[in-house]
PAZAPA-4460 file (N, C-alpha, C; in steps of 0.05 Angstrom, whole numbers, plus 32768, in hexadecimal, padded with zeros to 4 digits):
% residues 261
    n_x    n_y    n_z   ca_x   ca_y   ca_z    c_x    c_y    c_z   seq   type   mol
   805C   7FDE   7FE3   8056   7FED   7FCB   8041   7FDE   7FBB     1      M     A
   8033   7FEC   7FA9   8020   7FDF   7F98   802D   7FD0   7F82     2      G     A
   801D   7FC2   7F72   8028   7FB1   7F5D   8029   7FBF   7F42     3      A     A
   802A   7FDA   7F42   802C   7FE8   7F29   8046   7FE1   7F1B     4      T     A
   8045   7FDA   7F01   805D   7FD2   7EF3   806D   7FEB   7EEC     5      T     A
   8087   7FE7   7EE6   8098   7FFD   7EDE   808E   800A   7EC4     6      R     A
   8082   7FFA   7EB2   8078   8006   7E99   8061   8019   7E9F     7      D     A
   8051   8015   7EB4   803A   8026   7EBA   8043   803F   7EC9     8      E     A
   8059   803D   7ED8   8061   8054   7EE9   806D   806A   7ED8     9      R     A
   8066   8083   7EDF   8072   809A   7ED2   8085   80A8   7EE5    10      A     A
   807F   80A6   7EFF   8090   80B3   7F13   8089   80AA   7F2F    11      A     A
   809D   80AB   7F40   8098   80A6   7F5D   809A   80C1   7F6B    12      E     A
   8088   80C6   7F7E   8086   80E0   7F8B   8091   80DE   7FA8    13      L     A
   80A2   80F0   7FB0   80AD   80F0   7FCB   80AB   810C   7FD7    14      F     A
   80A5   810D   7FF1   80A4   8126   8000   80BF   8129   800E    15      A     A
   80CE   813D   8007   80E8   8143   8012   80E7   815D   8021    16      T     A
   80FD   8164   802F   80FE   817D   803D   80FE   8195   802A    17      S     A
   8105   8190   8011   8104   81A5   7FFD   80EB   81A5   7FEC    18      G     A
   80D7   8195   7FF3   80BE   8194   7FE4   80B9   8179   7FD8    19      G     A
   80A5   8177   7FC8   809E   815D   7FBB   80B0   8159   7FA2    20      I     A
   80BC   8142   7FA0   80CE   813B   7F8A   80C1   8124   7F7A    21      R     A
   80C3   8126   7F60   80BA   8110   7F4E   80D2   8103   7F42    22      A     A
   80D3   80E8   7F46   80E9   80D9   7F3A   80DE   80CB   7F21    23      V     A
   80E7   80D3   7F09   80DC   80C8   7EF1   80F1   80BA   7EDF    24      N     A
   810A   80BA   7EE8   811F   80AB   7ED9   811B   808D   7EDF    25      S     A
   8119   807C   7ECB   8116   805F   7ECF   812A   8053   7EE3    26      P     A
   8143   805C   7EE0   8158   8051   7EF2   8153   805B   7F0F    27      V     A
   814D   8074   7F12   8149   807F   7F2D   812F   8073   7F39    28      R     A
   811B   806F   7F29   8102   8062   7F33   8108   8046   7F3D    29      M     A
   8119   8038   7F2E   8120   801C   7F36   812F   801D   7F50    30      K     A
   8143   802F   7F52   8152   8031   7F6B   8140   8038   7F83    31      I     A
   812F   804C   7F7F   811D   8055   7F94   810A   803F   7F9C    32      A     A
   8100   802F   7F89   80EE   8019   7F8F   80FC   8004   7FA0    33      S     A
   8115   7FFE   7F99   8125   7FEA   7FA9   8129   7FF5   7FC5    34      M     A
   8130   800E   7FC8   8135   8019   7FE2   811C   801C   7FF3    35      L     A
   8105   801E   7FE6   80EC   801E   7FF5   80E7   8003   8002    36      L     A
   80F2   7FEE   7FF6   80EF   7FD4   8002   8102   7FCF   8019    37      E     A
   811B   7FD9   8016   812F   7FD4   802B   8147   7FE6   8026    38      R     A
   8157   7FEA   803A   8171   7FF8   8037   8184   7FE6   8028    39      E     A
   8196   7FF2   8018   81A8   7FE3   8007   81C3   7FF0   8005    40      M     A
   81D7   7FDF   8003   81F2   7FE9   7FFE   81F5   7FF1   7FE1    41      S     A
   820A   8000   7FDB   820F   8008   7FC0   8212   7FF0   7FAE    42      F     A
   8222   7FDC   7FB6   8226   7FC4   7FA6   820C   7FB4   7FA1    43      N     A
   81FB   7FB4   7FB5   81E1   7FA6   7FB2   81D0   7FB4   7F9D    44      D     A
   81D0   7FCF   7F9E   81C0   7FDF   7F8B   81CB   7FDA   7F6F    45      I     A
   81E5   7FD9   7F6B   81F1   7FD4   7F51   81E8   7FB9   7F47    46      V     A
   81EB   7FA5   7F58   81E4   7F89   7F50   81C6   7F86   7F49    47      A     A
   81B5   7F93   7F58   8198   7F90   7F54   818E   7FA1   7F3D    48      S     A
   819B   7FB7   7F38   8192   7FC9   7F22   819C   7FC1   7F07    49      S     A
   81B2   7FB1   7F06   81BD   7FA9   7EEC   81CA   7FBF   7EDD    50      G     A
   81D2   7FD5   7EEB   81DF   7FEC   7EDF   81FC   7FED   7EE8    51      R     A
   820C   7FFC   7ED8   8228   8000   7EDF   822B   8010   7EF8    52      A     A
   8241   800C   7F07   8246   801A   7F20   8245   8038   7F1B    53      K     A
   8251   8041   7F05   8252   805E   7F00   8236   8069   7EFC    54      S     A
   8225   805A   7EEF   8209   8063   7EEA   81FA   8065   7F04    55      T     A
   81FC   804F   7F14   81EE   804F   7F2E   81F8   8065   7F40    56      V     A
   8212   806A   7F40   821D   807F   7F51   8211   809B   7F4A    57      S     A
   820F   80A0   7F30   8204   80BA   7F27   81E7   80BD   7F30    58      V     A
   81D7   80A8   7F2D   81BA   80AA   7F34   81B7   80AB   7F52    59      H     A
   81C7   809C   7F61   81C6   809E   7F7E   81CB   80BA   7F88    60      L     A
   81E0   80C7   7F7C   81E7   80E2   7F84   81D0   80F5   7F7E    61      Q     A
   81C2   80F1   7F67   81AB   8101   7F60   8195   80FF   7F74    62      G     A
   818F   80E6   7F7D   817A   80E1   7F91   8181   80ED   7FAC    63      L     A
   819B   80EC   7FB3   81A5   80F9   7FCB   81A1   8117   7FC9    64      V     A
   81A9   8123   7FB3   81A7   8140   7FAF   818A   8149   7FB1    65      N     A
   8178   8138   7FA8   815B   8140   7FA9   814F   813C   7FC4    66      D     A
   815E   8130   7FD7   8154   812C   7FF2   8143   8114   7FF5    67      G     A
   8144   8102   7FE1   8132   80EA   7FE1   813F   80D3   7FF1    68      I     A
   8159   80D0   7FEE   8167   80BA   7FFC   817F   80C6   800B    69      I     A
   8189   80B7   801E   81A1   80BE   802D   81B2   80A5   802F    70      S     A
   81CA   80A7   803B   81DB   8090   803F   81EA   8092   8059    71      S     A
   81F4   807B   8062   8205   807A   807A   821B   8066   8075    72      R     A
   822E   8065   8085   8244   8052   8082   823B   8036   8084    73      S     A
   8246   8024   8074   8240   8008   8074   8251   7FFB   808A    74      D     A
   8245   7FF0   809F   8255   7FE4   80B5   8266   7FCC   80AC    75      P     A
   825E   7FC0   8095   826E   7FA9   808C   8283   7FB0   8077    76      S     A
   8283   7FCA   8070   8296   7FD3   805B   829D   7FF0   8061    77      D     A
   82B5   7FF5   806C   82BD   800F   8074   82BC   8024   805E    78      A     A
   82BF   801B   8045   82BE   802E   802E   82A3   802F   8021    79      R     A
   8290   801F   802A   8276   801D   801E   8261   802E   802C    80      G     A
   8249   802F   801F   8233   803E   802B   8219   802D   8029    81      K     A
   8207   8033   803C   81EC   8027   803B   81D9   803E   8034    82      I     A
   81C9   8039   801F   81B6   804E   8016   819A   8047   8020    83      F     A
   818A   805C   8025   816F   8058   802F   815E   8070   8028    84      Y     A
   8143   806C   8027   8131   8082   8021   8130   8095   8039    85      I     A
   8133   80AE   8034   8133   80C3   8049   811E   80D8   8043    86      D     A
   8107   80CF   8039   80F1   80E2   8032   80D7   80D2   8033    87      S     A
   80C1   80E0   8031   80A7   80D3   8032   809E   80CA   8016    88      G     A
   8097   80B1   8013   808D   80A8   7FF8   8070   80AE   7FF6    89      H     A
   8068   80C0   7FE5   804D   80C9   7FE2   803C   80B7   7FD0    90      L     A
   8049   80AB   7FBD   803A   809A   7FAA   8047   809C   7F8E    91      G     A
   8037   8096   7F7A   8043   8095   7F5F   802F   80A1   7F4B    92      R     A
   803A   80AC   7F37   802B   80B5   7F20   802D   809F   7F0B    93      L     A
   8017   8095   7F01   8018   8080   7EEC   800D   808B   7ED2    94      S     A
   8012   807D   7EBD   8009   8086   7EA3   7FEB   8087   7EA3    95      R     A
   7FDF   809C   7E96   7FC3   80A0   7E97   7FB3   8088   7E8F    96      R     A
   7F9E   8083   7E9F   7F8C   806C   7E99   7F70   8078   7E95    97      R     A
   7F63   8070   7E81   7F48   807B   7E7C   7F33   806A   7E8A    98      R     A
   7F27   8076   7E9F   7F15   8068   7EB0   7EF9   8073   7EAF    99      L     A
   7EF3   8086   7E9C   7ED9   8093   7E9B   7EC2   807F   7E98   100      E     A
   7EC6   806B   7E87   7EB0   8058   7E82   7EA8   804A   7E9C   101      K     A
   7EBC   8041   7EAB   7EB6   8034   7EC5   7EA8   8047   7ED8   102      D     A
   7EB0   8061   7ED8   7EA4   8074   7EEA   7E88   807A   7EE2   103      M     A
   7E82   807B   7EC8   7E67   8080   7EBF   7E54   8069   7EC8   104      E     A
   7E5E   8051   7EC6   7E4D   803A   7ECF   7E48   803B   7EED   105      E     A
   7E5C   8043   7EFC   7E59   8045   7F19   7E46   805B   7F21   106      Y     A
   7E48   8072   7F14   7E36   8088   7F19   7E19   8081   7F13   107      L     A
   7E16   8071   7EFD   7DFB   8068   7EF6   7DEF   8057   7F0C   108      S     A
   7DFF   8045   7F17   7DF6   8034   7F2D   7DEE   8045   7F45   109      R     A
   7DFF   805A   7F4A   7DF9   806B   7F61   7DDE   8079   7F5F   110      Y     A
   7DD8   8082   7F46   7DBF   8091   7F42   7DA6   8080   7F4A   111      A     A
   7DA9   8066   7F48   7D92   8054   7F4E   7D8E   8051   7F6C   112      E     A
   7DA2   8059   7F7C   7D9F   8056   7F99   7DA7   8070   7FA7   113      S     A
   7DA1   8086   7F9C   7DAB   80A0   7FA6   7D9F   80A8   7FC1   114      A     A
   7D8A   8099   7FCA   7D7E   80A0   7FE4   7D8E   8095   7FFC   115      D     A
   7DA3   8086   7FF7   7DB3   807A   800C   7DCB   808C   8012   116      D     A
   7DCC   8099   802A   7DE2   80AB   8031   7DFD   809D   802F   117      P     A
   7DFE   8084   8038   7E18   8076   8037   7E22   8074   801B   118      F     A
   7E10   806F   8008   7E18   806D   7FEC   7E24   8087   7FE2   119      T     A
   7E19   809E   7FEC   7E24   80B8   7FE4   7E42   80BA   7FED   120      F     A
   7E48   80B3   8006   7E64   80B5   800F   7E75   80A1   8000   121      F     A
   7E6A   808A   7FFA   7E79   8076   7FEB   7E80   8080   7FCF   122      R     A
   7E6C   808C   7FC1   7E72   8097   7FA6   7E85   80AE   7FA7   123      I     A
   7E84   80BE   7FBD   7E97   80D4   7FBF   7EB3   80CA   7FC2   124      M     A
   7EB6   80B5   7FD3   7ED1   80A9   7FD7   7EDB   809E   7FBC   125      F     A
   7ECA   808F   7FAE   7ED2   8083   7F94   7ED9   8098   7F7F   126      R     A
   7EC8   80AD   7F7E   7ECC   80C1   7F6A   7EE8   80CE   7F6C   127      T     A
   7EEF   80D5   7F85   7F09   80E2   7F8A   7F1F   80CF   7F82   128      I     A
   7F1D   80B6   7F8B   7F33   80A3   7F85   7F35   809D   7F67   129      R     A
   7F1F   8099   7F5A   7F20   8093   7F3D   7F2A   80AB   7F2E   130      V     A
   7F22   80C3   7F36   7F2C   80DB   7F29   7F4A   80DD   7F2B   131      A     A
   7F55   80D6   7F42   7F72   80D7   7F45   7F7F   80C1   7F34   132      L     A
   7F74   80A9   7F33   7F7F   8094   7F22   7F7E   809C   7F05   133      L     A
   7F68   80A9   7EFE   7F65   80B1   7EE2   7F7B   80C6   7ED9   134      N     A
   7F85   80D5   7EED   7F9A   80E7   7EE7   7FB6   80DA   7EEB   135      E     A
   7FB6   80C0   7EF1   7FCF   80B2   7EF4   7FDB   80B4   7F10   136      G     A
   7FCB   80BC   7F24   7FD5   80C0   7F3F   7FCD   80A9   7F50   137      I     A
   7FE0   809B   7F5B   7FDB   8084   7F6C   7FE4   808B   7F89   138      D     A
   7FD2   808E   7F9B   7FD8   8097   7FB6   7FD9   8080   7FCA   139      L     A
   7FDE   8067   7FC1   7FDE   8050   7FD3   7FF0   8055   7FEC   140      D     A
   8009   805F   7FE9   8019   8062   8002   800C   8075   8016   141      P     A
   8000   808B   800C   7FF2   809E   801E   7FDA   8091   802B   142      V     A
   7FCB   8082   801B   7FB3   8075   8026   7FBB   8060   803B   143      M     A
   7FD1   8052   8036   7FDA   803D   8049   7FE2   804B   8063   144      H     A
   7FF0   8061   8061   7FF8   806F   807A   7FDF   8079   8089   145      E     A
   7FCB   8083   807A   7FB2   808C   8087   7FA5   8075   8095   146      A     A
   7FA5   805E   8087   7F99   8046   8093   7FA7   803E   80AD   147      G     A
   7FC2   8040   80AD   7FD1   8039   80C5   7FC9   804C   80DC   148      E     A
   7FC5   8066   80D6   7FBD   8079   80EB   7FA1   8071   80F6   149      N     A
   7F8F   8069   80E5   7F74   8061   80EE   7F77   8047   80FE   150      V     A
   7F87   8034   80F4   7F8B   801B   8102   7F97   801E   811E   151      G     A
   7FA9   8031   8121   7FB5   8036   813B   7FA0   803F   814F   152      A     A
   7F8D   8050   8146   7F77   805A   8157   7F63   8044   815C   153      A     A
   7F5E   8034   8147   7F4A   801E   8149   7F52   8008   815C   154      L     A
   7F6C   8003   815E   7F76   7FED   816E   7F6C   7FEF   818B   155      Y     A
   7F6B   8007   8196   7F61   800A   81B2   7F45   8000   81B5   156      A     A
   7F35   8000   81A0   7F19   7FF8   81A2   7F15   7FDA   819D   157      K     A
   7F28   7FCD   818F   7F25   7FB0   8189   7F39   7F9F   8197   158      V     A
   7F4C   7FAB   81A5   7F62   7F9B   81B2   7F58   7F86   81C5   159      A     A
   7F64   7F6F   81C4   7F5F   7F59   81D7   7F76   7F46   81D5   160      D     A
   7F80   7F3C   81EC   7F96   7F28   81EB   7F8E   7F0F   81DB   161      P     A
   7F74   7F09   81DB   7F6B   7EF1   81CC   7F67   7EFA   81AF   162      D     A
   7F76   7EEE   819C   7F75   7EF6   8180   7F59   7EF2   8175   163      L     A
   7F4C   7EDC   817C   7F31   7ED7   8171   7F1D   7EED   817A   164      N     A
   7F20   7EF6   8193   7F0E   7F0B   819C   7F14   7F25   818D   165      M     A
   7F2D   7F2B   8189   7F34   7F43   817B   7F29   7F42   815E   166      M     A
   7F2B   7F2B   8151   7F21   7F28   8136   7F03   7F2C   8135   167      L     A
   7EF5   7F22   814A   7ED7   7F27   814B   7ED1   7F44   814D   168      Q     A
   7EE0   7F53   815D   7EDC   7F6F   8160   7EE3   7F7E   8146   169      R     A
   7EF8   7F75   8139   7F00   7F82   8120   7EEA   7F7D   810A   170      L     A
   7EDF   7F65   810A   7ECA   7F5F   80F7   7EB1   7F70   80FD   171      A     A
   7EAB   7F74   8116   7E94   7F84   811E   7E98   7FA1   8115   172      A     A
   7EB0   7FAB   8119   7EB6   7FC6   8110   7EB2   7FCA   80F2   173      F     A
   7EBC   7FB7   80E3   7EB9   7FB7   80C6   7E9C   7FB8   80BE   174      W     A
   7E8C   7FA8   80CC   7E6F   7FA6   80C6   7E60   7FBF   80CD   175      S     A
   7E64   7FC9   80E6   7E56   7FE0   80F0   7E5B   7FF8   80DF   176      V     A
   7E74   7FFB   80D6   7E7C   8013   80C6   7E79   800E   80A8   177      H     A
   7E6D   7FF8   80A1   7E67   7FF1   8085   7E7F   7FF1   8073   178      R     A
   7E95   7FE7   807E   7EAE   7FE5   806E   7EAF   7FCB   805E   179      L     A
   7E9C   7FB9   8063   7E9B   7F9F   8057   7E97   7F89   806C   180      G     A
   7E9A   7F70   8063   7E97   7F59   8076   7EB2   7F4C   8079   181      R     A
   7EBC   7F4C   8091   7ED7   7F41   8097   7ED4   7F25   80A1   182      L     A
   7EE2   7F12   8095   7EE2   7EF6   809E   7EFF   7EEC   80A0   183      E     A
   7F03   7ED9   80B2   7F1E   7ECE   80B6   7F1F   7EB3   80A7   184      V     A
   7F34   7EAE   8098   7F37   7E95   808A   7F51   7E87   808F   185      G     A
   7F5A   7E87   80A9   7F74   7E7C   80B0   7F76   7E5E   80AD   186      N     A
   7F60   7E51   80A6   7F62   7E34   80A1   7F70   7E2E   8087   187      S     A
   7F75   7E43   8077   7F83   7E3F   805E   7FA0   7E39   8062   188      E     A
   7FAC   7E41   8078   7FC8   7E3F   807B   7FCF   7E30   8095   189      T     A
   7FE4   7E20   8094   7FED   7E11   80AB   8003   7E20   80BA   190      S     A
   800B   7E38   80B0   8020   7E47   80BC   8014   7E57   80D3   191      V     A
   801C   7E52   80EC   800E   7E5E   8103   8010   7E7C   8105   192      P     A
   8025   7E88   80FA   8029   7EA5   80FC   801B   7EB4   80E5   193      Q     A
   800D   7EA5   80D4   7FFF   7EB2   80BD   7FE1   7EB1   80C0   194      T     A
   7FD4   7EC7   80BB   7FB7   7ECA   80BD   7FAC   7ED3   80A3   195      L     A
   7F96   7EC8   809A   7F89   7ED0   8081   7F6E   7EDE   8088   196      I     A
   7F6B   7EF6   807D   7F52   7F05   8081   7F45   7F0B   8066   197      I     A
   7F2B   7F06   8064   7F1B   7F0D   804C   7F0A   7F24   8052   198      Y     A
   7F06   7F36   803F   7EF3   7F4C   8041   7EE1   7F4B   8029   199      I     A
   7EC7   7F47   802E   7EB3   7F47   8018   7EA5   7F62   8018   200      Y     A
   7E9B   7F6A   8000   7E8D   7F84   7FFD   7E9E   7F9B   8007   201      D     A
   7EB7   7F9A   7FFF   7ECB   7FAD   8009   7EC5   7FCA   8002   202      C     A
   7EC3   7FDB   8015   7EBD   7FF8   8011   7ED2   8005   7FFF   203      F     A
   7EEB   7FFE   8004   7F01   800C   7FF7   7F04   8006   7FD9   204      E     A
   7EFD   7FEE   7FD1   7F04   7FE7   7FB5   7EEE   7FDA   7FA5   205      C     A
   7ED8   7FD2   7FB1   7EC5   7FC1   7FA3   7EBB   7FCD   7F88   206      Q     A
   7EB8   7FE7   7F87   7EAD   7FF4   7F6F   7EC2   8002   7F5F   207      D     A
   7EDC   7FFD   7F65   7EF1   8009   7F54   7EF2   7FFB   7F39   208      L     A
   7EFC   8008   7F25   7F01   7FFA   7F0B   7F16   7FE4   7F0F   209      P     A
   7F17   7FD2   7EFD   7F2C   7FBD   7EFF   7F47   7FC9   7EFA   210      L     A
   7F58   7FC8   7F0F   7F73   7FD4   7F0D   7F88   7FBF   7F09   211      L     A
   7F82   7FA5   7F0D   7F96   7F90   7F0A   7FA9   7F8E   7F20   212      G     A
   7FA4   7F9B   7F37   7FB5   7F9A   7F4E   7FA5   7F9F   7F67   213      R     A
   7FAF   7F98   7F7F   7FA0   7F9E   7F98   7F9D   7FBC   7F9B   214      P     A
   7F86   7FC4   7FA6   7F80   7FE0   7FA9   7F79   7FE9   7FC6   215      A     A
   7F7B   7FD6   7FD9   7F72   7FDC   7FF4   7F88   7FE5   8006   216      C     A
   7F95   7FFB   7FFF   7FAC   8005   800F   7FA2   800F   802A   217      A     A
   7F8A   801B   802B   7F80   8025   8044   7F7A   800E   8057   218      F     A
   7F6C   7FFA   804E   7F66   7FE2   805E   7F80   7FD5   8067   219      D     A
   7F93   7FD2   8055   7FAD   7FC6   805C   7FBB   7FD5   8072   220      S     A
   7FB9   7FF0   8071   7FC5   8000   8086   7FB7   7FFC   80A1   221      G     A
   7F9D   7FFA   80A1   7F8E   7FF5   80BA   7F97   7FDA   80C6   222      I     A
   7F97   7FC5   80B5   7F9F   7FAB   80BF   7FBC   7FAA   80C8   223      L     A
   7FCD   7FB8   80BA   7FEA   7FB9   80C2   7FED   7FC4   80DF   224      T     A
   7FDF   7FDB   80E4   7FE1   7FE7   80FE   7FD5   7FD6   8114   225      A     A
   7FBD   7FCB   810F   7FAF   7FBB   8123   7FC0   7FA2   812A   226      V     A
   7FC9   7F94   8116   7FD7   7F7B   811D   7FF4   7F80   8126   227      F     A
   8000   7F95   811E   801B   7F9C   8129   8019   7FA1   8147   228      S     A
   8003   7FAE   814F   8000   7FB4   816B   7FF7   7F9A   817B   229      R     A
   7FE7   7F8A   816E   7FDF   7F71   817B   7FF7   7F5F   8180   230      H     A
   8008   7F5C   816B   801F   7F4A   816D   8037   7F58   817C   231      Y     A
   8034   7F72   8180   804A   7F82   818C   8064   7F80   817C   232      N     A
   8061   7F7F   8162   8077   7F7F   814F   806C   7F85   8133   233      C     A
   807D   7F8C   8120   8072   7F92   8106   8064   7F7A   80F9   234      P     A
   804C   7F7F   80EE   803D   7F6B   80E0   803E   7F71   80C3   235      A     A
   8040   7F5C   80B3   8040   7F5F   8096   8024   7F59   808B   236      S     A
   8018   7F6C   807C   7FFE   7F68   8071   8000   7F6A   8052   237      V     A
   7FF9   7F54   8044   7FFB   7F53   8027   7FDF   7F4D   801C   238      T     A
   7FD5   7F5E   800A   7FBC   7F59   7FFD   7FC1   7F48   7FE4   239      E     A
   7FB5   7F30   7FE3   7FBA   7F1E   7FCC   7FA3   7F1D   7FB8   240      T     A
   7F8B   7F24   7FC1   7F73   7F25   7FB0   7F64   7F3E   7FB6   241      N     A
   7F56   7F48   7FA1   7F48   7F62   7FA4   7F33   7F65   7F8F   242      C     A
   7F1D   7F73   7F95   7F09   7F79   7F81   7F15   7F87   7F69   243      Y     A
   7F29   7F98   7F6E   7F35   7FA7   7F58   7F46   7F95   7F46   244      A     A
   7F4A   7F7B   7F4E   7F58   7F67   7F3E   7F44   7F54   7F30   245      M     A
   7F2A   7F59   7F35   7F16   7F47   7F2A   7F0D   7F31   7F3C   246      G     A
   7F17   7F31   7F55   7F0F   7F1D   7F68   7EF4   7F24   7F76   247      N     A
   7EE8   7F11   7F83   7ECE   7F16   7F90   7ED2   7F1C   7FAE   248      G     A
   7EEA   7F23   7FB6   7EF0   7F29   7FD2   7F0C   7F35   7FD3   249      Y     A
   7F13   7F40   7FEA   7F2F   7F48   7FEF   7F3B   7F35   8004   250      C     A
   7F53   7F2C   7FFF   7F60   7F18   8010   7F7A   7F24   801A   251      R     A
   7F7E   7F23   8034   7F96   7F2E   8040   7FA5   7F18   804F   252      F     A
   7FBF   7F16   804A   7FD0   7F03   8059   7FDF   7F13   806E   253      V     A
   7FDB   7F0D   8087   7FE7   7F1C   809E   7FFB   7F0A   80AB   254      I     A
   8014   7F13   80AD   8029   7F03   80B8   8036   7F11   80D1   255      E     A
   8038   7F02   80E6   8045   7F0B   80FE   8063   7F08   80FA   256      N     A
   8071   7F1F   80F5   808D   7F1E   80EE   809F   7F13   8104   257      K     A
   8097   7F18   811D   80A7   7F0E   8133   80A8   7EEF   8133   258      K     A
   8090   7EE2   8130   808F   7EC5   8130   809C   7EBA   8117   259      E     A
   8098   7EC9   8100   80A3   7EBF   80E7   80C2   7EBF   80E8   260      A     A
   80CE   7ED2   80F7   80EB   7ED2   80F8   80F6   7EBE   810C   261      S     A
***
């Protein structure tokens, strides 16, 4: 999930069999956010939410009735239940942010180089995304899933048993398709299962307004799919630096979960 604070969030959006549901109760948003991270028992939810058992029970039942979560028997407690998300997380609505000034400056820069076709597609991508942000709509989960779909297809073109060779092919893909400049910085860490990747001139976020949080959900999705297939196990991809945070690059920490465990 993104780093949007609870104060900024107005609702979480879920796709259920009964349609799209918006969760806007602070308690239910907190419960849903915890369950998006992992499955939890009733007692764990009570302890982590800081609410009374009766309050948590009411809100859990509401989320079940809405088709957002489900439960199963807790194997360690015959009378208990394990709760989990049973719907698609579409994203979140956040409180309106006024981004027109940033957009005006970006459009002005575009006018100076309007003869570049690539710039046109870049501005089109930015305009749509900023317009959604301006209406309080954050589609990071959807963009991450789209990135994973692209990464799954891309892996066939960059795959190689030699990690260094695969990284060279991945960097070439980023360059040829003008997604930015991809560099490896694994000398930063002595942990063998951890890889550091930098992306400069990032297509996805370089010209976004300052959001105060990572914004490269699409890139993260691509890297998640590629490295999960390379390691043949789930890979964790965390963006720690981003142009949208005021940094001069995007930095991704990629962890091989099999070796880490």
